[in-house]
C-alpha positions in Angstrom: -35.8 -31.7 -56.2 -38.3 -29.3 -57.8 -36.9 -25.7 -58.2 -40.1 -24.2 -56.7 -39.8 -26.4 -53.7 -36.2 -25.4 -53.1 -37.1 -21.7 -53.3 -40.0 -22.2 -50.9 -37.9 -24.2 -48.5 -35.2 -21.5 -48.5 -37.8 -18.8 -47.7 -39.3 -20.8 -44.8 -35.8 -21.3 -43.3 -35.0 -17.7 -43.6 -38.3 -16.6 -42.0 -37.8 -18.9 -39.1 -34.3 -17.4 -38.5 -35.5 -13.8 -38.6 -39.1 -13.5 -37.5 -40.2 -14.2 -33.9 -43.9 -14.6 -34.7 -46.5 -12.9 -36.7 -50.0 -12.5 -35.1 -52.9 -14.6 -36.3 -54.6 -12.4 -38.8 -58.3 -12.1 -39.5 -59.7 -11.9 -43.0 -59.7 -8.2 -42.9 -55.9 -8.0 -42.5 -54.7 -11.2 -44.1 -51.9 -9.7 -46.2 -48.5 -9.1 -44.8 -45.6 -7.6 -46.6 -43.1 -10.4 -47.1 -40.2 -8.0 -46.8 -41.3 -7.2 -43.2 -39.8 -10.6 -42.3 -36.4 -9.0 -42.1 -37.8 -7.9 -38.7 -38.8 -10.0 -35.8 -41.4 -8.9 -33.4 -41.3 -10.2 -29.8 -44.6 -11.9 -30.1 -45.0 -15.6 -29.3 -48.0 -17.8 -29.9 -47.0 -20.7 -27.9 -32.4 -17.1 -28.7 -29.4 -18.4 -28.1 -28.0 -15.5 -26.0 -27.8 -15.8 -22.3 -30.7 -14.3 -20.4 -29.0 -14.1 -17.0 -28.3 -10.6 -15.5 -26.1 -9.1 -12.9 -27.5 -6.0 -11.2 -24.2 -5.0 -9.8 -23.9 -2.6 -12.8 -27.4 -1.2 -12.6 -27.4 2.5 -13.1 -30.3 4.7 -11.9 -31.3 7.5 -14.2 -31.3 10.6 -12.1 -31.7 13.8 -14.0 -30.5 17.0 -12.2 -34.0 18.5 -12.6 -37.3 17.1 -13.7 -39.7 19.2 -15.9 -43.1 17.6 -16.2 -44.1 17.8 -19.9 -47.3 19.8 -20.6 -48.2 17.0 -23.1 -48.7 14.5 -20.3 -52.2 13.2 -19.6 -54.2 14.4 -16.6 -52.7 13.7 -13.2 -54.5 11.8 -10.4 -54.3 13.0 -6.8 -55.1 9.8 -5.0 -52.3 7.4 -6.2 -48.7 7.2 -7.2 -47.0 5.3 -10.0 -43.9 3.2 -10.5 -43.6 1.9 -7.0 -42.0 -1.5 -7.4 -42.1 -4.4 -5.0 -38.4 -4.8 -5.4 -37.0 -5.6 -1.9 -33.6 -6.7 -3.0 -31.5 -6.9 -6.1 -30.7 -10.3 -7.4 -27.0 -10.7 -8.4 -26.4 -13.2 -11.2 -30.1 -14.1 -11.6 -33.0 -13.0 -13.8 -36.2 -14.2 -12.1 -38.0 -11.2 -10.6 -39.2 -10.8 -7.1 -42.9 -11.8 -6.9 -44.9 -8.8 -8.2 -41.7 -6.8 -8.6 -43.3 -5.0 -11.6 -46.9 -4.8 -10.5 -48.1 -3.0 -13.6 -47.1 -5.7 -16.1 -49.9 -7.5 -17.9 -49.8 -10.7 -19.9 -51.9 -11.3 -23.1 -53.3 -14.5 -24.3 -55.5 -15.5 -27.3 -57.3 -18.8 -27.6 -55.6 -19.8 -24.4 -52.0 -19.2 -25.7 -49.8 -16.5 -24.1 -48.2 -14.2 -26.7 -47.6 -10.7 -25.6 -47.4 -8.2 -22.7 -48.3 -4.6 -21.7 -48.1 -2.1 -18.9 -51.0 -0.8 -16.7 -51.0 3.0 -16.9 -54.4 3.9 -15.5 -57.2 2.0 -13.7 -58.6 1.3 -17.1 -55.8 1.4 -19.6 -53.0 -0.9 -20.8 -50.1 0.4 -22.8 -48.7 -2.1 -25.4 -47.2 -2.5 -28.9 -49.5 -2.0 -31.9 -48.3 -5.3 -33.4 -49.7 -7.1 -30.3 -53.2 -6.2 -31.5 -52.9 -5.5 -35.2 -55.0 -8.1 -37.1 -56.2 -9.9 -34.1 -59.8 -10.5 -32.9 -60.0 -8.3 -29.8 -62.8 -10.4 -28.4 -60.5 -13.4 -28.1 -57.7 -11.6 -26.1 -57.6 -12.0 -22.4 -55.5 -9.7 -20.2 -54.0 -11.0 -16.9 -52.7 -8.7 -14.2 -51.3 -9.5 -10.7 -49.4 -12.6 -12.1 -45.9 -13.9 -11.5 -46.1 -17.5 -12.6 -48.3 -17.5 -15.6 -49.0 -21.3 -15.5 -50.1 -21.4 -11.9 -53.4 -20.4 -10.5 -52.4 -17.5 -8.2 -55.1 -16.0 -6.1 -53.8 -12.5 -6.9 -54.6 -12.8 -10.6 -57.1 -10.4 -12.2 -58.5 -11.2 -15.6 -60.0 -8.6 -18.0 -61.2 -8.4 -21.6 -60.8 -5.6 -24.1 -63.6 -2.9 -24.2 -61.8 -0.9 -26.9 -58.3 -0.5 -28.3 -56.5 2.4 -30.0 -53.8 1.3 -32.4 -51.7 4.3 -33.5 -53.2 5.6 -36.7 -49.8 5.6 -38.4 -48.6 2.2 -37.3 -46.7 0.6 -40.1 -46.7 -3.2 -39.9 -43.9 -3.2 -42.6 -41.4 -1.2 -40.6 -43.0 -1.3 -37.1 -42.9 2.5 -37.0 -45.3 3.9 -34.4 -45.6 0.6 -32.7 -47.8 1.7 -29.9 -51.4 1.0 -28.8 -53.6 1.6 -25.8 -56.2 -0.9 -24.5 -59.3 0.1 -22.5 -60.3 -2.8 -20.3 -63.9 -3.9 -19.9 -63.7 -3.4 -16.1 -61.3 -1.0 -14.2 -59.0 -2.4 -11.5 -58.3 -1.3 -8.0 -54.7 -0.5 -7.0 -53.2 -2.5 -4.2 -49.8 -4.0 -3.3 -50.0 -6.5 -6.2 -51.5 -4.3 -9.0 -50.1 -0.8 -9.4 -49.7 1.6 -12.3 -46.5 2.3 -14.2 -45.0 5.7 -14.6 -44.8 7.4 -18.0 -41.7 9.5 -18.8 -41.6 12.8 -17.0 -39.9 14.7 -19.8 -40.2 14.6 -23.5 -36.6 15.7 -24.1 -34.8 13.3 -21.7 -31.7 11.6 -23.2 -31.3 8.2 -21.7 -28.2 7.2 -23.6 -25.8 5.1 -21.5 -28.5 4.5 -18.8 -28.9 0.8 -17.8 -32.5 0.0 -18.2 -34.5 -3.1 -17.3 -36.9 -5.1 -19.5 -39.4 -7.5 -18.1 -41.5 -10.3 -19.5 -42.5 -13.9 -19.8 -40.8 -14.3 -23.2 -38.5 -17.1 -24.4 -35.4 -17.5 -22.3 -33.3 -18.0 -25.5 -33.9 -17.8 -29.2 -34.5 -21.6 -29.4 -35.8 -22.0 -25.9 -39.3 -22.2 -24.4 -41.4 -19.4 -22.9 -40.7 -18.6 -19.3 -43.3 -19.7 -16.7 -42.2 -16.9 -14.3 -41.7 -13.3 -14.9 -38.1 -12.5 -15.7 -36.0 -9.3 -16.2 -32.9 -8.4 -18.1 -30.7 -5.3 -17.8 -29.9 -3.6 -21.1 -27.8 -0.4 -21.7 -29.5 2.2 -23.8 -27.5 2.9 -27.0 -27.0 6.2 -28.7 -28.7 6.8 -32.1 -25.2 6.5 -33.7 -24.5 3.1 -32.0 -28.0 1.9 -33.1 -27.4 3.0 -36.7 -24.1 1.3 -36.9 -25.4 -2.0 -35.7 -26.6 -4.6 -38.2 -29.9 -3.0 -39.2 -30.4 -1.1 -42.4 -30.7 2.6 -41.6 -34.1 2.8 -43.3 -35.4 0.3 -40.7 -34.8 2.7 -37.9 -36.9 5.8 -37.3 -36.9 8.7 -34.9 -39.7 6.9 -33.0 -37.4 4.0 -32.0 -34.2 3.5 -30.0 -31.9 0.5 -29.3 -31.0 -1.1 -26.0 -28.7 -4.1 -25.6 -25.2 -5.3 -26.3 -23.6 -5.2 -29.7 -21.7 -8.4 -28.7 -25.1 -10.1 -28.0 -25.2 -11.5 -24.5 -28.7 -10.4 -23.4 -31.9 -9.3 -25.0 -35.7 -9.5 -24.9 -37.1 -12.4 -26.9 -40.3 -13.9 -28.3 -43.3 -13.3 -26.0 -41.9 -10.1 -24.6 -43.5 -7.8 -27.2 -45.5 -4.9 -25.8 -43.8 -5.1 -22.4 -42.0 -2.3 -20.6 -38.4 -1.1 -20.6 -37.8 0.8 -17.4 -35.3 3.3 -15.9 -35.2 4.5 -12.3 -36.6 8.1 -12.1 -35.6 11.0 -10.0 -37.9 9.9 -7.1 -36.8 6.3 -7.0 -39.8 5.2 -9.0 -39.6 3.2 -12.2 -40.5 4.9 -15.5 -41.5 3.0 -18.6 -39.6 4.8 -21.4 -39.8 2.1 -24.0 -42.1 -0.6 -25.4 -40.5 -3.9 -26.4 -41.0 -3.9 -30.2 -38.7 -5.7 -32.6 -35.2 -6.9 -33.5 -33.5 -9.9 -35.2 -33.2 -13.1 -33.4 -32.5 -13.0 -29.6 -29.2 -11.6 -28.3 -27.5 -11.9 -31.7 -24.3 -10.0 -32.1 -24.8 -6.6 -33.8 -28.6 -6.8 -33.4 -29.7 -5.1 -30.2 -33.4 -4.9 -29.3 -35.4 -2.0 -30.8 -38.0 -0.2 -28.6 -40.8 2.3 -29.2 -39.6 5.7 -27.9 -42.4 6.5 -25.5 -41.3 10.2 -25.0 -42.5 10.8 -28.6 -46.1 9.7 -27.7 -47.1 11.6 -24.5 -49.4 13.9 -26.4 -50.9 10.9 -28.3 -51.5 9.1 -25.1 -53.2 12.1 -23.5 -55.6 12.2 -26.5 -56.4 8.5 -26.2 -57.1 8.0 -22.5 -60.6 9.5 -22.7 -59.8 11.9 -19.9 -58.6 9.2 -17.5 -55.9 10.5 -15.2 -52.5 8.9 -14.7 -50.8 8.6 -11.3 -47.8 10.8 -10.6 -44.5 9.5 -9.2 -43.9 9.6 -5.5 -42.4 12.8 -4.2 -39.2 13.0 -2.2 -40.0 13.5 1.5 
């Protein structure tokens, strides 16, 4: 066998084992750092860990006091955020209630689902930068109000991208600053099916040890297919020390990231979940999106928990990229 073929074959096998999917790139962004393949984004253009969850151990994040950051965007007065349609907790299952996370959006390009995001204003979707980097924005379709992505639900709202803001310092090599905001071509009306997500209330909150919930239509295992219905998985938020002692090289982790998951494997986000939300329950019973599903290695592999964009580091950036549009506040305790 030719030596060049052996080397090429080895590289392909290695990439398949470590990279979820790289976006289709246009000619203006056709080069990708080959060393970035040590990472895997949660994109899927279409592991072996279990994706089932038990909510018996779900821990609500309830700070003793909540100080609203001055860096937050403008606040609306006619709506509230983070109100889930969660009527009951499912024990031992991971399929969500229908419209349990009414802010989650699915992305497709050329008819293929590949990524997710969170509705944060009537016009804006929060997502990962790598969900947009190198793609033709005119080919991306955004779907809101969906639960089963392959059925034709009458609650579905479809939108296109008017403009997109990818973080100016996003690094496709390391996935640092993996955050972007989409402005949709037409704003949406809030109702029981489509509602906005809450942003973090405090820049300095420490969520270490909190049980968070990720949601998405991603693969139900590293070698499994995409999920037709929206699923969720509970993931404990790890300390920086735990994250740095996992299997990743220290230089791969920055102050703009945090880890959530199990060092023994068990549960994780997977391909197709990129850009979607990681939630904790806030002081008023609402759900706050504190992380954006970003990258990792494989799905639920031991020593490789999922890595998320730390949203508390970007509240000021968001305020400057929403064009003055207001965000809804959390419901107040009555």
